[in-house]
Every structure is written in structure tokens, then in C-alpha cells.
C-alpha positions in Angstrom: -5.9 9.5 0.1 -3.3 11.4 -1.9 -2.7 8.4 -4.3 -6.3 8.6 -5.4 -5.9 12.0 -7.0 -4.1 10.5 -10.0 -7.1 8.3 -10.9 -9.7 10.3 -12.9 -12.9 10.1 -10.9 -11.1 8.7 -7.8 -11.8 5.6 -5.9 -15.5 6.1 -6.1 -15.5 5.5 -9.8 -14.0 2.0 -9.5 -15.7 1.0 -6.2 -18.8 -0.5 -7.9 -16.6 -2.7 -10.0 -14.6 -3.9 -7.0 -17.9 -4.5 -5.1 -19.2 -6.6 -7.9 -16.1 -8.7 -8.0 -16.4 -9.2 -4.2 -20.1 -10.2 -4.6 -19.1 -12.9 -7.2 -16.3 -14.2 -4.8 -13.4 -13.2 -7.1 -11.9 -10.8 -4.6 -12.3 -10.1 -0.8 -13.0 -6.8 0.9 -11.7 -5.9 4.4 -9.1 -4.2 6.4 -5.9 -6.0 5.5 -3.1 -3.5 5.8 -3.1 -1.3 8.9 -2.9 2.5 8.2 -4.0 2.3 4.6 -7.7 2.9 5.0 -10.7 0.7 5.8 -11.8 -0.2 2.3 -9.3 -2.6 0.8 -9.6 -5.4 -1.7 -7.4 -8.4 -2.3 -7.4 -11.7 -4.2 -8.1 -14.7 -2.0 -4.5 -16.0 -2.5 -3.1 -12.6 -1.4 -5.3 -12.6 1.6 -4.1 -16.1 2.6 -0.5 -15.0 2.3 -1.1 -11.9 4.4 -2.7 -14.1 7.1 0.2 -16.4 7.1 2.5 -13.5 7.9 0.6 -12.3 11.0 2.9 -13.9 13.5 6.2 -12.1 14.1 9.2 -13.8 12.6 12.0 -15.1 15.0 14.5 -12.9 13.1 13.7 -9.3 12.0 13.2 -9.0 8.3 14.3 -6.1 6.2 12.7 -5.4 2.8 14.3 -3.1 0.2 12.2 -2.1 -2.8 12.4 0.5 -5.4 10.0 3.3 -4.6 8.5 2.8 -8.1 8.0 -0.9 -7.6 4.3 -1.9 -7.9 5.0 -4.4 -5.0 5.7 -1.5 -2.7 2.6 -1.5 -0.4 3.5 2.0 1.0 3.9 3.8 -2.3 2.6 7.3 -2.2 1.4 7.0 1.5 5.0 6.6 2.9 5.7 9.4 5.4 9.1 10.7 6.5 10.0 9.9 10.1 11.0 13.0 12.1 14.6 11.8 12.1 14.9 11.3 8.3 13.3 14.5 6.9 15.4 16.0 4.1 16.9 19.4 4.8 14.3 21.0 2.5 11.2 20.4 4.7 8.8 21.3 1.8 9.9 18.2 -0.2 8.6 14.8 0.8 9.4 11.3 -0.4 9.3 10.8 -4.1 8.6 7.8 -6.3 11.5 8.3 -8.6 13.8 5.9 -10.4 16.7 6.0 -7.9 14.6 6.1 -4.7 14.4 3.0 -2.5 12.1 2.1 0.4 13.6 0.1 3.3 11.5 -1.2 6.2 
């Protein structure tokens, strides 16, 4: 994943720590967010919250977050749709101060 390149040593360096936390029951490992890779970790409370949101809401929900917000689950993995590409096709989405993510 592109976001891993900013971590010296990559995901492999912190994986043993995360695995140890899972083995002691402090976090859970699984496939929680579709499209973000198979090895994901979450706190038990976060996992319960994700499970409570499985069923579709009666009304569509729209979320607006700053691209730099740590709560943004898409972050660096967000891709431009074919209809919203900027005119300069070499530039992709950026995590900058004025950028927002709407989904």
C-alpha cells in the first residue's frame, strides 16, 4: 500500500507488535474495511461499532471530513473516480489543509 512507504521499515516492522497485542486480547485482527487489505487491526470497541453499522441506514448518510483528518478511513488510498479527475491527470488526490473528502 502506498501509505506504508512513509513508515520507515513499512508495515512488516510493526506487525510483530500488533500480533502480540492481538495475542493478549488488547486488539483484534481481521478484514474490517473492504478494499483496504486483508491484515487490519482494531480495538474491540471500534470493531463493535463497525459491526453495528453493517446494516444500511434508512436514509443515505453523507460524511464530510478534512483529507488530513486522522478519522478519515480512506486517507492516502482514496482514488479519483473517472468523472472527477482533475484536468492534470498526473496529479491525484492530496492530503492538504484545504482538501475535503465527501462520501
